[in-house]
N, C-alpha and C positions, 0 to 999 in steps of 0.2 A: 327346355334347357333350364337348369337351375341357375338362378341369378347369383352373381358374386361381385365383390368390389373389383373395379377395373373394367367391368363391362361398359360398353357404350350402348345406350338404348334410346328410344324415342318416347317423348311425352307430349301430349297435346296441351299446350299452355294457352289458357284463355287470355285475350288482351284485357286491358283495364275495364272495358265496357262489358266484360263477361259473356260476350257472344262466343260462338264456336271459334276456337283458336287453331293455330297451325301446329303441326308436329315439329318438335325441336329436339335435337340430340342432347343427351345429358350423360354425364359420367357418374356411374354408381360408386359412391365412396364407402358407405357402410349401411348394413341393415341395422335399423334402430332396435334397441332392446325393448322388451315388453311383449304384450299379447297381440299387437298389431303388426301387420306386414308392411311397415313403412321403411323407406330408404332415404338416406341423406344423399343428395345428388348435387352436382354443379353443372351449370349451363356450358354448352359448347356452341361457338358461333364462328362463322366465316368472316365476320366483320372485325378484321384485324386492328382497325383504328381504335377499338375499345380496349386494347391491351393496357394493363397496368404494369409498368416496368418493374422488374425484379419480383413479380408476384404471379401473374398469369402465365400459363404454360402453352407455348405454341407447339403444334404438331404439324410437321411439314412432310411433303411427299417424299423427301429424301431420308426421313427418320426410319429407323429399323422397325418400329411398331406402327407406322402409318397404315400400311396395307391391312394389317390384322385389326386395326381400329374400326374398319368399316366406313370411315369418313370418306367423302368424295373429293375434298379439296383441303388445302392448307387451312387449318382451323386454330381457334384459340379456346383453350379450356379456361373459363372464367372462374377462377378459384373463389373469388369473392361473391359470386352469384350462386348462393346455396339455397336449397329448398328441400323440404321433406315431402315425398310423394308416396301415395299408396301403391303397393306393388301392382295392383290391378290396373293402374294407369300406365304402367310401362308397357310399351308395344314392342316386345321381342328384344333380341340382342343383335345389334349391327356388327359388333366386333368387340375387341378388347385391347386396351393399352398394355404396355409392358409393366411388369411388377416394379421395375426400377422407377418408371415415371409415376406410377401410383404412389409409391413410397415417398417420392419427392413432394408430391402434391399434399399428401397427408401430413408430412413433416412441416410444410409451410403453414398449414392450418393450425396444427398443434402449437407451433412456435408463436404464431400470432396470438392465440388464446392465452398461452402462458405469459406472454408479455403484457397482455391486458390485465391478468390477475396480479402479476408482480407490480404493475403500475398502480393498481388500486390499493395494494397492501402498503406501498411506499408513499402513496399520495395522501 
């Protein structure tokens, strides 16, 4: 399957001691430009207590795109937990979130970055 933004995939994240890590779900946000097959992703967790109000995105069993996401339980898309991973590290596709939810997440990231740039120019 050809990967695309909005897909939910798995990545084996190593812990800080760099021993073999566990598979964790991630949301594919964008394929990075250039000659490398890298993807910008954000973490997904079932640890709802980590939610950042008005920032992170909850995906609940009652949401229209929950079943298509491939997630097994109420989860939190941690928008601030970004990483770039090599496409070869992605372990298949679990599912896909809605285009609307993806657009909302990308808009939050873009708005945050624009505010940072504007603050720097005004500061």
